C-alpha positions in Angstrom: -34.4 -30.3 52.6 -34.6 -32.0 55.9 -31.8 -31.3 58.3 -28.6 -32.6 56.7 -27.3 -33.5 60.1 -30.0 -36.1 60.6 -28.7 -39.6 60.5 -31.4 -40.7 58.1 -30.9 -38.0 55.5 -27.3 -38.5 54.3 -27.7 -42.2 53.4 -30.7 -41.3 51.2 -28.9 -38.4 49.6 -25.8 -40.6 48.9 -28.1 -43.2 47.3 -30.0 -40.7 45.2 -26.9 -38.9 43.9 -25.3 -42.2 43.1 -28.3 -43.4 41.1 -28.5 -40.0 39.3 -24.8 -40.1 38.4 -25.1 -43.7 37.3 -28.0 -42.9 35.0 -26.2 -39.9 33.5 -22.9 -41.8 33.1 -24.5 -44.8 31.4 -26.6 -42.6 29.1 -23.5 -40.6 28.0 -21.6 -43.8 27.5 -24.1 -44.8 24.8 -24.8 -41.4 23.3 -23.2 -41.3 19.8 -22.7 -37.6 20.1 -20.1 -38.2 22.8 -18.2 -41.0 21.2 -15.4 -38.6 20.1 -15.5 -36.6 23.3 -12.4 -34.8 24.7 -10.1 -36.9 26.9 -9.0 -35.2 30.1 -7.2 -35.9 33.4 -10.5 -37.1 34.8 -10.6 -40.1 32.4 -9.4 -43.5 33.5 -8.1 -46.1 31.0 -10.8 -48.5 32.2 -14.1 -48.2 34.1 -13.4 -48.4 37.8 -14.5 -51.7 39.4 -16.0 -49.9 42.4 -19.6 -48.7 41.9 -20.5 -45.1 42.1 -22.5 -45.6 45.2 -19.7 -47.6 47.0 -17.2 -44.9 46.0 -19.4 -42.1 47.2 -20.1 -44.0 50.5 -16.3 -44.4 50.9 -15.8 -40.7 50.4 -18.6 -40.0 52.9 -17.1 -42.4 55.5 -13.5 -41.2 55.3 -13.5 -37.6 54.2 -15.3 -36.5 57.4 -16.5 -33.3 55.7 -19.7 -31.6 56.6 -22.9 -33.0 55.0 -23.4 -29.6 53.3 -20.2 -30.3 51.3 -22.0 -33.0 49.3 -24.7 -30.6 48.3 -22.1 -28.1 47.3 -20.1 -30.8 45.4 -23.3 -31.5 43.5 -23.6 -27.9 42.6 -20.0 -27.8 41.4 -20.6 -30.9 39.3 -23.6 -29.2 37.7 -21.6 -26.1 37.0 -18.8 -28.1 35.6 -21.1 -30.0 33.3 -22.7 -26.8 32.0 -19.3 -25.1 31.5 -17.6 -28.1 29.9 -20.0 -29.6 27.4 -17.1 -31.4 25.7 -16.4 -33.3 28.9 -19.7 -35.1 29.7 -19.9 -37.2 32.8 -19.4 -40.9 31.9 -18.3 -44.1 33.4 -14.6 -43.3 32.8 -14.5 -40.0 34.6 -17.3 -39.8 37.1 -15.3 -41.2 40.0 -12.5 -38.7 39.6 -15.0 -35.8 39.1 -16.6 -36.9 42.4 -13.5 -37.0 44.5 -12.3 -33.6 43.1 -15.7 -31.9 43.6 -16.0 -33.2 47.2 -12.4 -32.2 48.1 -12.8 -28.7 46.7 -16.1 -28.3 48.4 -14.6 -29.3 51.7 -11.8 -26.8 51.3 -14.2 -24.0 50.5 -16.9 -24.9 53.0 -15.2 -26.4 56.1 -12.9 -24.8 58.6 -10.9 -28.0 58.9 -10.2 -30.4 56.1 -7.7 -33.1 54.9 -4.9 -32.4 52.5 -4.7 -33.6 48.9 -2.6 -36.7 49.9 -5.3 -37.9 52.2 -8.1 -37.4 49.6 -5.9 -39.2 47.1 -5.8 -42.3 49.4 -9.6 -42.1 49.9 -10.0 -41.9 46.1 -7.6 -44.6 45.3 -5.3 -42.4 43.2 -1.9 -40.8 43.5 -1.3 -37.5 45.2 0.1 -36.1 41.9 -3.1 -37.1 40.1 -5.2 -35.6 42.9 -3.3 -32.3 42.4 -3.9 -32.3 38.7 -7.6 -33.1 39.2 -8.0 -30.2 41.6 -6.4 -27.7 39.2 -8.3 -28.9 36.2 -11.6 -28.9 38.1 -11.0 -25.4 39.3 -10.3 -24.2 35.8 -13.3 -26.1 34.5 -15.4 -24.2 37.0 -13.7 -20.9 36.0 -13.0 -20.7 39.8 -16.7 -20.1 40.4 -16.8 -21.6 43.9 -19.1 -19.2 45.8 -22.5 -20.6 46.6 -25.0 -18.2 48.0 -27.5 -19.3 50.6 -30.3 -18.8 48.0 -28.6 -21.1 45.6 -27.8 -23.7 48.2 -31.4 -23.8 49.4 -32.7 -23.9 45.8 -30.6 -27.0 45.1 -31.6 -28.6 48.4 -35.2 -28.0 47.6 -34.7 -29.6 44.2 -32.9 -32.6 45.7 -35.7 -33.1 48.2 -38.4 -32.9 45.6 -36.5 -35.3 43.3 -35.8 -37.8 46.0 -39.5 -37.9 46.8 -40.6 -38.1 43.1 -37.9 -40.4 41.8 -39.6 -43.7 42.3 -42.6 -42.4 40.4 -40.6 -40.8 37.6 -38.2 -43.6 36.7 -40.6 -45.4 34.3 -41.8 -42.1 32.7 -38.2 -40.9 32.2 -37.1 -44.1 30.7 -39.6 -43.6 27.8 -39.3 -39.8 27.6 -35.5 -39.7 27.5 -34.9 -42.2 24.7 -32.2 -40.7 22.4 -31.5 -37.8 24.8 -28.8 -37.4 27.4 -30.1 -36.7 30.9 -28.5 -33.9 32.8 -27.8 -33.7 36.5 -31.1 -31.9 37.1 -33.0 -28.8 36.1 -30.0 -26.5 35.4 -30.1 -23.2 37.2 -29.2 -20.0 35.5 -27.2 -18.4 38.3 -26.5 -14.7 38.5 -25.1 -14.5 42.0 -23.0 -11.5 41.3 -26.0 -9.3 40.5 -28.5 -10.5 43.1 -29.3 -13.1 45.6 -32.8 -13.6 44.3 -33.8 -17.1 43.4 -33.4 -17.9 39.7 -36.0 -19.8 37.8 -34.9 -23.2 36.6 -35.1 -24.2 33.0 -35.6 -27.7 31.8 -32.3 -29.3 30.7 -33.2 -32.8 29.5 
């Protein structure tokens, strides 16, 4: 991916991730397989009035974490979705999943970061709720927080490719994905403990 520090890259990445999460959330909202899904601390009683893009832009503006944190947060969301199939990302939980994933990413990646109370204000929730979100997200990941350079660059390459192809794929995907739930992307079978070799992605739509 182009240099994340470039002023032109992050706005495009924020927009792309927002669009992707919006599509996944709306699809899961309508998928009858998820109508009886498990309710968790990530679920709100109603859909937040703020859009996913505005919420992610707010996090980007006030969290002051490194741009790499958003890629790692994306990796964490993908891992969470794979490990917790009974908690699909939807319109009722996507905002809380986002603030939790970015905060945990910042704590793991950056030398300096804000505390939970600050992230709670950024996310529009209480500090107590932020604490619960952090714990549940960590357990949902099975505390698998390490991201090797190979995995990071693999995801970056995937994001770059998708950001380039997205305008051309939207119409095709809208017809191919009828009746199916889109995932965050091509899910990667990571085996970082055994090697740092790049894993081959498998189609997960």
